[in-house]
C-alpha positions in Angstrom: 27.4 88.2 127.9 27.6 90.2 124.8 30.6 90.2 122.5 31.3 93.8 123.4 31.8 92.8 127.1 34.3 90.1 126.0 36.1 92.6 123.9 36.1 95.1 126.7 37.7 92.5 129.0 40.2 91.7 126.3 41.1 95.4 125.9 41.4 95.7 129.6 43.7 92.7 129.9 46.0 94.2 127.3 46.0 97.7 128.7 46.5 96.9 132.4 50.0 95.4 131.9 50.9 98.1 129.5 50.0 100.8 132.1 51.8 99.0 134.9 55.0 98.5 132.9 54.7 102.0 131.6 54.6 103.3 135.2 57.6 101.3 136.1 59.5 102.4 133.1 58.5 106.0 133.7 59.8 105.8 137.3 63.1 104.3 136.1 63.4 106.9 133.4 62.7 109.7 135.8 65.3 108.3 138.2 67.9 107.8 135.4 67.3 111.4 134.1 67.7 112.8 137.6 70.8 110.8 138.3 72.3 111.8 134.9 71.7 115.5 135.6 73.2 115.2 139.1 76.2 113.3 137.8 77.3 116.4 135.9 76.9 118.4 139.1 79.0 115.9 141.0 81.8 116.1 138.4 81.7 119.9 138.6 82.0 119.7 142.4 85.0 117.3 142.2 86.6 119.7 139.7 86.1 122.6 142.1 87.5 120.5 145.0 90.6 119.5 142.9 91.2 123.2 142.0 91.0 124.3 145.7 93.2 121.3 146.8 95.8 122.3 144.1 95.9 125.8 145.5 96.5 124.5 149.0 99.1 121.9 147.8 101.0 124.7 145.9 101.0 126.7 149.1 102.4 123.7 151.1 105.1 123.3 148.5 106.0 127.0 148.7 106.3 126.8 152.5 108.4 123.6 152.4 110.8 125.4 150.0 111.0 128.3 152.4 111.5 125.9 155.4 114.9 124.7 154.1 116.2 128.3 153.7 119.6 128.7 155.3 118.5 132.2 156.4 115.9 130.6 158.6 118.3 128.0 159.9 120.8 130.7 160.8 118.2 133.0 162.4 118.7 135.6 159.7 115.0 136.8 159.8 115.6 140.0 157.7 116.9 138.0 154.7 114.3 135.3 155.3 111.6 138.0 155.2 112.6 139.0 151.7 112.3 135.3 150.6 108.9 135.1 152.2 107.7 138.2 150.3 109.0 136.7 147.1 107.0 133.5 147.8 103.7 135.4 148.3 101.1 135.3 145.6 100.6 139.0 144.8 97.4 140.3 146.4 96.3 136.8 147.5 98.4 135.5 150.3 100.4 136.6 153.4 103.3 134.6 154.8 104.1 134.6 158.5 106.6 132.9 160.8 105.7 131.9 164.4 107.9 130.4 167.1 107.0 127.3 169.0 104.9 129.3 171.5 102.7 130.8 168.9 104.4 134.2 169.0 104.4 136.0 165.6 108.0 136.6 164.5 107.4 138.3 161.2 104.7 138.7 158.6 104.7 140.0 155.0 101.6 142.0 155.7 103.7 144.7 157.3 107.3 145.8 156.9 110.0 143.8 158.6 110.8 145.2 162.1 107.2 146.3 162.8 106.2 145.6 166.4 103.9 142.7 166.2 101.0 142.1 168.7 100.4 138.8 170.6 98.4 136.1 168.9 96.0 133.3 169.9 97.8 130.8 167.6 99.5 128.8 170.4 97.1 125.9 170.1 97.3 125.8 166.3 101.1 126.0 166.4 101.3 123.2 169.0 99.1 121.0 166.9 101.3 121.5 163.8 104.5 120.8 165.7 103.1 117.8 167.6 101.7 116.1 164.5 104.8 117.0 162.3 102.5 117.4 159.3 101.1 120.4 157.4 97.5 121.4 158.2 94.8 123.7 156.9 92.8 125.9 159.3 89.2 126.8 159.5 88.2 130.5 159.1 90.1 132.6 161.6 90.8 136.3 162.2 94.4 137.6 162.1 95.7 139.4 165.2 97.4 142.2 163.2 95.0 143.0 160.3 91.8 141.7 161.9 90.8 140.2 158.5 89.2 136.8 158.1 91.6 134.3 156.4 92.3 130.6 156.1 95.8 129.5 156.8 98.2 126.7 155.7 100.6 125.8 158.5 103.9 123.8 157.9 106.0 122.7 160.9 109.8 123.5 160.6 112.7 122.0 162.5 115.9 123.7 161.5 119.4 122.2 161.6 120.1 124.4 164.6 117.3 122.7 166.5 114.8 125.6 166.5 111.2 124.8 165.9 108.9 127.2 163.9 105.7 127.1 162.1 105.5 128.7 158.6 102.0 129.9 157.7 100.6 131.3 154.6 97.1 132.9 154.8 94.6 133.4 152.0 92.1 136.2 151.9 88.8 134.4 151.6 88.0 136.5 148.6 90.7 134.6 146.8 88.6 131.5 146.7 85.7 133.3 145.0 88.1 133.7 142.0 88.9 130.0 142.2 85.2 129.1 142.1 84.7 131.4 139.1 87.0 129.1 137.1 84.4 126.4 137.4 81.9 128.3 135.2 78.7 127.0 136.8 75.5 127.7 134.9 73.3 130.6 135.8 71.1 130.0 138.8 73.4 127.4 140.4 75.1 128.2 143.8 78.7 127.1 144.5 80.2 127.4 147.9 83.3 126.3 149.9 82.8 125.7 153.7 85.3 125.0 156.5 85.0 122.1 158.9 82.7 124.1 161.1 80.3 124.8 158.3 81.2 128.5 157.8 81.3 130.0 154.4 84.8 130.5 152.9 83.6 131.4 149.4 80.2 131.5 147.7 79.2 132.5 144.2 76.1 132.2 142.0 76.0 130.9 138.5 76.7 134.4 137.1 80.1 134.4 138.8 79.0 137.0 141.4 80.2 136.5 144.9 77.5 136.1 147.5 77.5 138.4 150.5 79.6 136.9 153.3 80.2 138.6 156.6 83.8 139.5 157.6 83.7 136.7 160.2 82.5 134.1 157.8 78.7 133.5 157.9 77.4 130.0 158.7 75.8 127.8 156.1 72.1 127.2 156.2 71.0 124.9 159.0 70.4 121.8 156.8 73.7 122.3 154.9 75.7 123.0 158.1 74.3 119.9 159.7 75.3 117.8 156.7 78.8 119.4 156.7 79.3 118.7 160.5 78.2 115.1 159.8 80.8 114.8 157.0 78.1 114.0 154.5 79.2 113.3 150.9 76.5 113.0 148.2 73.2 114.7 147.4 70.9 116.4 149.9 67.8 118.6 149.6 68.2 122.2 150.8 66.3 125.5 150.6 62.6 126.2 151.1 63.0 127.4 154.7 61.0 130.5 153.7 57.8 130.8 151.7 59.6 132.3 148.7 62.9 130.5 149.1 64.1 128.3 146.2 64.6 124.6 146.8 67.8 123.0 145.7 69.4 119.6 145.0 72.8 120.2 146.7 75.8 118.0 145.9 78.5 117.8 148.6 82.1 116.7 148.1 84.7 116.7 151.0 88.4 117.3 150.7 90.7 114.7 152.3 93.5 117.4 152.5 91.7 120.2 154.3 88.4 118.8 155.5 86.6 121.6 153.7 83.4 120.9 151.8 82.5 122.0 148.3 78.7 122.3 147.8 76.9 123.0 144.5 73.2 123.7 144.6 71.0 123.2 141.5 67.4 124.5 141.6 65.0 121.7 142.1 62.9 123.0 139.3 65.7 122.7 136.9 66.2 119.0 137.7 62.5 118.2 137.8 61.9 120.0 134.5 63.4 117.0 132.8 61.1 114.7 134.8 58.0 116.8 133.9 59.0 116.6 130.2 59.5 112.9 130.4 56.1 112.5 132.2 54.3 114.6 129.6 55.7 112.4 126.8 54.8 109.2 128.6 51.2 110.4 129.3 50.8 111.4 125.7 52.0 107.9 124.7 49.5 106.3 127.1 46.6 108.4 125.7 47.6 107.4 122.2 47.7 103.8 123.3 44.2 104.0 124.8 42.9 105.7 121.7 44.4 103.1 119.4 43.0 100.3 121.6 39.5 101.8 121.7 39.4 102.5 118.0 40.7 99.0 117.2 38.1 97.4 119.5 35.4 99.5 118.0 36.4 98.6 114.5 36.8 94.9 115.5 33.4 94.9 117.1 31.9 96.6 114.1 33.5 94.3 111.6 32.6 91.2 113.7 29.0 92.4 114.2 28.7 92.9 110.5 30.1 89.5 109.9 27.7 87.9 112.5 24.8 89.8 111.0 25.9 88.7 107.6 26.1 85.1 108.8 22.7 85.4 110.4 21.3 86.8 107.2 23.0 84.1 105.2 21.5 81.5 107.6 18.0 83.0 107.2 18.5 83.0 103.4 19.5 79.4 103.5 16.4 78.7 105.7 14.3 80.4 103.1 16.3 78.6 100.4 17.8 81.7 99.1 21.4 82.3 98.2 23.5 82.7 101.3 25.6 85.5 99.8 29.2 86.3 100.2 31.0 85.7 103.5 32.2 88.9 105.2 35.7 89.1 106.8 35.9 88.1 110.5 38.4 90.8 111.5 41.3 88.5 112.5 43.7 90.4 110.2 43.1 93.6 112.0 44.0 91.9 115.3 47.2 90.6 113.7 48.0 94.1 112.4 47.5 95.6 115.9 49.9 93.0 117.2 52.4 93.7 114.5 52.1 97.4 115.2 52.8 96.7 118.9 55.9 94.7 118.0 57.1 97.4 115.6 56.5 100.1 118.4 58.6 97.9 120.7 61.4 97.7 118.2 61.4 101.5 117.7 61.6 102.0 121.5 64.5 99.4 121.7 66.4 101.2 118.9 65.9 104.6 120.6 67.2 103.2 123.9 70.3 101.7 122.2 71.0 104.9 120.5 70.7 106.9 123.7 73.0 104.5 125.5 75.5 104.7 122.7 75.4 108.5 122.8 75.9 108.5 126.6 78.9 106.1 126.3 80.4 108.3 123.6 79.9 111.4 125.7 81.6 109.7 128.7 84.5 108.5 126.4 85.0 111.9 124.9 84.9 113.5 128.4 87.5 111.0 129.7 89.7 111.6 126.7 89.4 115.3 127.1 90.4 115.1 130.8 93.3 112.8 130.0 94.5 115.1 127.2 94.2 118.1 129.4 96.2 116.4 132.2 98.8 115.3 129.7 99.1 118.8 128.3 99.4 120.3 131.7 102.1 117.7 132.7 104.0 118.3 129.5 103.8 122.0 129.9 105.1 121.7 133.5 107.9 119.3 132.3 108.9 121.8 129.6 109.0 124.7 132.0 111.0 122.7 134.6 113.4 121.5 131.9 114.0 125.0 130.5 114.5 126.3 134.1 117.0 123.5 134.8 118.8 124.1 131.5 119.1 127.8 132.1 120.4 127.2 135.6 123.0 124.7 134.4 124.2 126.9 131.6 124.3 130.1 133.5 126.5 128.8 136.3 129.5 127.8 134.3 129.0 130.7 131.9 129.1 133.1 134.9 132.3 131.5 136.1 133.9 131.7 132.6 132.9 135.3 132.1 134.1 136.3 135.6 137.4 134.5 135.1 137.9 136.1 131.7 137.2 139.6 133.1 139.7 138.9 135.9 142.4 137.9 133.3 141.4 140.9 131.1 142.0 143.3 134.0 145.6 142.3 134.4 147.8 143.1 137.5 147.4 139.5 138.7 149.9 137.2 140.2 150.9 134.1 138.3 149.0 131.9 140.8 145.8 134.0 140.3 146.2 133.9 136.5 146.6 130.1 136.6 143.6 129.9 138.9 141.5 131.9 136.5 142.7 129.8 133.6 141.9 126.6 135.5 138.4 127.9 136.2 137.8 128.6 132.5 139.1 125.2 131.4 137.1 123.4 134.1 133.8 125.3 133.5 134.2 124.9 129.7 134.5 121.2 130.2 131.4 121.3 132.3 129.5 123.1 129.5 130.8 120.5 127.1 129.5 117.7 129.3 126.1 119.3 129.5 125.8 119.6 125.8 127.2 116.0 125.3 124.7 114.5 127.7 121.8 116.2 126.0 122.9 115.1 122.6 123.7 111.6 123.7 120.3 111.2 125.3 118.7 112.2 122.0 121.0 109.9 120.0 120.4 106.9 122.3 116.6 107.3 122.1 116.8 107.7 118.3 119.3 104.8 117.9 122.0 107.0 116.4 124.8 106.0 118.7 127.2 103.3 117.4 129.4 101.5 119.9 133.0 101.0 119.1 133.7 97.8 121.2 137.0 96.5 122.3 138.3 94.4 125.2 138.4 96.6 128.2 139.6 96.3 131.8 136.6 97.7 133.8 138.5 97.8 137.1 141.3 99.9 135.6 138.9 102.4 134.0 136.9 102.8 137.3 140.1 103.2 139.4 141.5 105.8 137.0 138.2 107.8 137.1 138.0 107.6 140.8 141.5 109.1 141.2 140.5 112.0 138.9 137.3 112.6 140.8 139.1 112.7 144.2 141.0 115.8 143.1 138.0 117.5 141.4 134.4 117.5 142.5 134.9 114.8 145.1 137.6 116.7 147.0 135.2 117.2 149.9 134.1 113.6 150.1 135.7 110.3 151.2 136.0 108.2 148.0 137.1 104.6 148.4 137.8 102.1 145.6 137.8 98.3 145.9 138.2 96.4 142.6 139.2 93.1 141.2 140.3 92.4 137.6 137.4 91.9 135.1 137.3 92.3 131.3 134.3 93.4 129.2 133.7 93.9 125.5 132.6 97.6 125.4 133.0 101.1 124.1 135.5 102.8 126.5 134.0 106.2 126.0 130.5 105.1 126.8 131.6 103.0 129.8 133.4 106.0 131.2 130.2 108.0 130.7 128.4 105.4 132.8 131.0 105.6 135.6 131.2 109.4 135.4 127.4 109.9 135.7 127.1 107.5 138.6 130.0 109.0 140.5 128.8 112.6 139.8 125.3 111.6 140.9 126.7 110.3 144.2 128.8 113.4 144.8 125.8 115.7 143.9 123.5 114.1 146.4 126.0 113.4 149.2 126.7 116.3 151.6 130.3 117.4 152.1 132.2 114.9 154.4 130.1 112.0 153.2 131.4 108.7 152.0 131.3 107.3 148.5 132.5 103.7 147.7 133.2 102.2 144.2 133.5 98.4 143.9 134.2 96.3 140.8 133.8 92.5 140.9 132.6 89.4 139.1 129.3 87.5 139.7 129.4 84.1 141.3 129.1 82.3 138.0 131.7 84.5 136.3 129.4 85.7 133.6 128.8 89.3 134.7 131.1 92.2 135.6 129.5 94.1 138.5 130.0 97.8 139.2 128.5 99.4 142.4 128.5 103.0 143.5 127.4 103.4 147.1 127.0 106.7 148.9 125.9 108.0 152.3 123.8 110.8 150.8 120.2 112.0 151.0 118.8 108.7 149.7 115.7 108.1 147.6 112.1 108.1 148.8 109.8 105.3 147.7 107.7 107.7 145.6 110.7 108.5 143.4 112.2 105.0 143.2 110.1 103.7 140.2 111.1 106.7 138.0 114.7 107.4 139.1 116.0 106.3 135.7 113.5 108.3 133.7 114.5 111.3 131.6 114.5 114.7 133.5 113.6 113.0 136.9 115.5 114.5 139.9 115.2 114.3 143.6 113.7 117.2 145.7 115.9 120.2 145.8 116.0 123.6 147.4 115.3 127.0 145.7 119.1 127.5 145.2 119.4 124.2 143.1 122.7 123.5 144.8 122.9 120.0 143.5 122.7 121.1 139.8 122.1 118.7 136.9 119.2 118.3 134.5 118.0 114.8 135.2 119.5 113.2 132.1 122.5 111.4 133.7 120.8 108.3 135.1 118.6 108.0 132.0 121.7 107.9 129.9 123.3 105.3 132.3 120.4 103.0 131.8 120.3 103.3 128.0 124.1 102.8 127.6 124.0 99.8 129.9 121.2 98.3 127.8 123.1 98.9 124.6 126.0 96.9 126.1 123.6 94.0 126.9 123.6 94.9 130.6 121.2 96.3 133.2 121.2 98.8 136.0 119.4 98.8 139.4 119.1 101.1 142.4 118.5 100.4 146.1 117.8 102.8 149.0 116.4 102.4 152.5 114.7 105.7 152.2 115.3 109.4 152.6 118.5 110.1 154.5 119.7 106.5 154.2 122.0 106.8 151.2 121.7 104.9 147.9 123.4 102.1 146.0 123.5 102.0 142.1 124.5 98.7 140.5 125.5 98.0 136.9 125.9 94.5 135.5 127.6 94.0 132.1 128.5 90.7 130.3 132.0 89.7 131.3 134.6 88.2 128.8 137.8 86.3 129.2 141.1 88.2 129.4 142.6 88.7 125.8 145.6 86.6 125.0 147.6 89.8 124.1 147.2 91.3 127.6 150.4 93.4 127.5 152.0 95.2 130.4 153.5 98.6 130.4 152.8 101.8 128.4 155.1 101.0 125.6 153.5 97.7 124.9 150.0 99.1 125.1 150.3 101.8 122.4 151.1 99.7 119.4 148.1 97.2 119.6 145.7 100.1 120.3 147.0 102.1 117.3 146.8 99.0 115.1 143.2 98.3 116.2 142.2 101.9 115.7 143.7 102.0 112.2 141.8 98.9 111.2 138.6 100.5 112.7 139.2 103.7 110.8 139.7 101.9 107.4 136.6 99.8 108.1 134.5 102.9 108.8 135.6 104.8 105.7 132.8 105.4 103.2 132.5 103.2 100.2 134.6 104.5 97.3 136.5 106.9 99.5 140.2 107.2 98.4 142.9 105.8 100.7 145.8 108.2 101.0 149.4 107.8 102.3 150.3 110.5 104.8 153.5 112.5 104.5 156.6 111.1 106.1 157.3 111.7 109.8 158.4 115.3 110.8 159.7 116.9 114.0 157.5 119.3 116.0 159.7 122.3 115.2 159.3 121.6 111.5 155.6 120.9 111.5 153.5 123.9 110.2 149.8 124.3 110.8 147.1 126.3 109.0 144.0 127.3 111.1 141.0 128.2 108.9 138.4 129.6 111.3 136.0 132.6 110.8 135.5 133.2 114.6 138.1 135.7 115.6 138.5 134.6 119.2 138.4 130.9 118.4 141.1 131.4 115.6 143.3 133.5 117.9 143.1 131.2 120.8 143.8 128.1 118.7 146.8 129.8 117.2 148.2 130.9 120.6 147.7 127.4 122.0 149.5 125.7 119.1 152.3 128.3 119.1 152.8 127.7 122.9 153.5 124.1 122.1 156.2 124.9 119.5 154.3 124.7 116.2 154.5 127.2 113.3 151.0 128.5 112.8 149.3 130.3 109.8 145.7 131.6 110.0 142.9 132.3 107.5 139.5 134.0 108.2 137.3 132.2 105.6 137.2 129.4 103.1 138.5 131.3 100.1 141.3 132.9 102.2 142.2 129.4 103.5 142.6 128.0 100.0 144.9 130.8 99.0 147.0 130.6 102.3 147.3 126.8 101.7 148.6 127.4 98.2 151.1 130.0 99.3 152.3 128.5 102.6 151.9 124.7 101.9 151.5 123.8 105.5 151.8 120.1 106.7 148.4 120.1 108.3 145.2 122.3 108.0 142.6 122.6 110.8 139.4 123.6 108.9 136.1 124.8 110.4 133.1 123.4 108.5 130.7 126.3 108.9 132.7 129.0 107.0 131.3 132.0 105.1 131.6 131.9 101.3 132.7 128.4 100.7 132.3 125.9 103.5 134.9 123.5 104.9 133.8 120.6 102.6 134.4 122.8 99.5 137.8 123.8 101.0 138.8 120.2 101.3 137.7 119.3 97.8 139.6 122.2 96.2 142.8 121.5 98.2 142.6 117.8 97.2 142.0 118.7 93.5 145.2 120.8 93.4 148.4 118.7 93.1 150.3 121.3 95.1 148.1 121.1 98.1 146.8 117.5 97.8 149.3 116.1 100.3 148.2 118.5 103.2 146.7 116.6 106.1 143.2 117.9 106.6 141.3 117.8 109.9 137.7 119.0 110.2 136.8 121.1 113.3 133.0 121.2 113.7 130.1 121.4 116.1 128.3 118.7 114.1 129.1 115.4 115.9 126.9 112.7 114.3 128.4 109.7 112.6 126.8 110.9 109.3 128.7 114.2 109.7 132.0 112.3 110.2 131.3 110.2 107.1 130.5 113.3 105.1 133.8 114.9 106.2 135.8 111.8 105.2 134.0 111.7 101.8 134.9 115.3 101.2 138.7 114.5 101.6 139.4 115.1 105.3 141.8 112.8 107.1 140.1 113.4 110.5 137.0 114.8 112.1 137.1 116.5 115.6 134.0 117.9 117.4 134.2 121.3 119.1 135.3 122.2 121.7 138.3 120.0 121.1 140.2 118.9 124.2 143.9 119.7 124.1 144.9 116.2 124.9 142.9 114.8 121.8 144.3 117.6 119.5 147.9 116.8 120.7 147.3 113.1 120.0 146.2 113.9 116.5 149.2 116.0 115.8 151.4 113.3 117.3 150.0 110.8 114.8 150.8 113.2 111.9 154.3 113.7 113.2 154.7 109.9 113.3 153.3 109.5 109.8 150.4 107.4 111.0 146.7 107.6 110.1 144.7 110.0 112.4 142.9 108.2 115.1 139.7 109.9 116.4 
């Protein structure tokens, strides 16, 4: 056999495995390209399904809000009709109320009071009431408007024992708008189908709605069969007619409604990628065959020349002639071909690695984009909910204050009515103050700007005192019981009272009138912990809310009227303050309607040796400790000043420097009503002049004054020997520790945060009358 035959066999032995592996690789590549293309379609189908499920879930939430309406419970259908109209999405939904027999009681599609025809909804209503769960219908035709809709039904059991079904129906054209949000490419078909395989919505890739009959046309036979079999994945559809387009159709099924979202991509669009890959692979194979044939031809030619040269050299030797130079055998060319093959393999490997890295990077970027979008939407919802809560919480007390002020302004009131209006203003002003304090305290705790002023404290005494005040205030309609035993802690009294107040207020807020609230204080078995528990018989806590009950702005489910109030900061503040004291807080609840139990554990300490008895013995140690704390907190280099000698109330004169006319007038009236001689000034410069002319014993100075501010007023009065002895107290809305230090450094003797409670102001004046340093 000639050398050409051997070389042909060698070339064949090389090319056959190459062709085989190329075919396998081509098949794998085609499959991978097709799956990659369909993966994007599946993601788009899931996004469409999530969008539709969100629409249905929002409708369920709206109907649940309506179901707890007192108008519905009381049978006030006219008022309930107005709430139902308000709950409708304009131009998209219609809300209806049906009784337990399926009779239509009202519908927002016609004015209230319109005579309503009988319906065929008895089976649907019975299914909803029997299951006790919300449900989504297939396509159905309304008895009144004869239009094709899909309906979300929510069963309702009112407190009066009546059973209803609240329904909200969507015009099927609404879901065409939902599908347009997906932005499918041109040529793609996107559709939503009910559980019977009927078309709810269908659009093409240009965003145009496909023609759907009023009754909801059925899907194509292949697609409908897949829907009825609850198929999820990829099927082949189309091609029923000679000119029909064939599609790869991706199916995703909703667990909430049972509906199916189908996205069809033309088969040619998917297979175009395969044809492109096939063309490239065939071109590569042809190139490989050409290289192999050319290499073999060159090798044969070189080898033949070498053989002929060797034969010629042998003949020359036989004739005794010079053999001549030896020609190359061609082995280097074979090695070069092998090296080229290896190099080609390396190039292919690098290309595959780069493509894999690009695919992973694309998946990572897509995941990050989805996470960022979800976070942005969550943060936007949290912002909107917080602003709504804040507006509600501020408007309620402001409305009460404005109304009470208008009543007082109108005159012609009895003394009891005037006192009542005044009490409302005081109480609601205190409520506003607590709202602002809670918001500021949460920010300070999270930024580490709250400093605790610790001292030995009887926890049981503080809890009992707060419970007594709560019984006569917000807890008047509840049964509040207290069971305590003596226990001491090292803590900041103000912050511990905040913990108790927030826990008790939370129990009152979520316990209906007539419910029971119990407060207990005790000691752990080993005596190392002081234990505070607040137990209520209220609405309880569901398991889904339990892990986040102490998070900021988290609240239980509430009605449209937001009767419980609050902004979701109280329990978050309780946890942070407990942690700052070295303690911890926990919550227990058997579930919704089973009440709840909040427990706080704080490190206990031994009772102090100077455990005095009686009010007289309690004041002096407290004053002494506070004086030491005040001197210790004074800024470095700040002058220490002796206060004027004690004076009687009738002899004590006060200068109020305040630019707000109402605030200045009310402060003056309040002080005069307590027997003090009061002078007033409208700004900083006026205040300095009035202080020089009147020489009052004490000056209450607002910091934010026009012209010269309160700090400059203090510096000028201290610099003048005639006014240097005046006791200066700053009144300001700036309540950080740095603000207090700045006031003391400017020459103030005390620093009070607006709005100042009357009890605290009277205590400051009492310290001045007694010639003691101001405690605040």
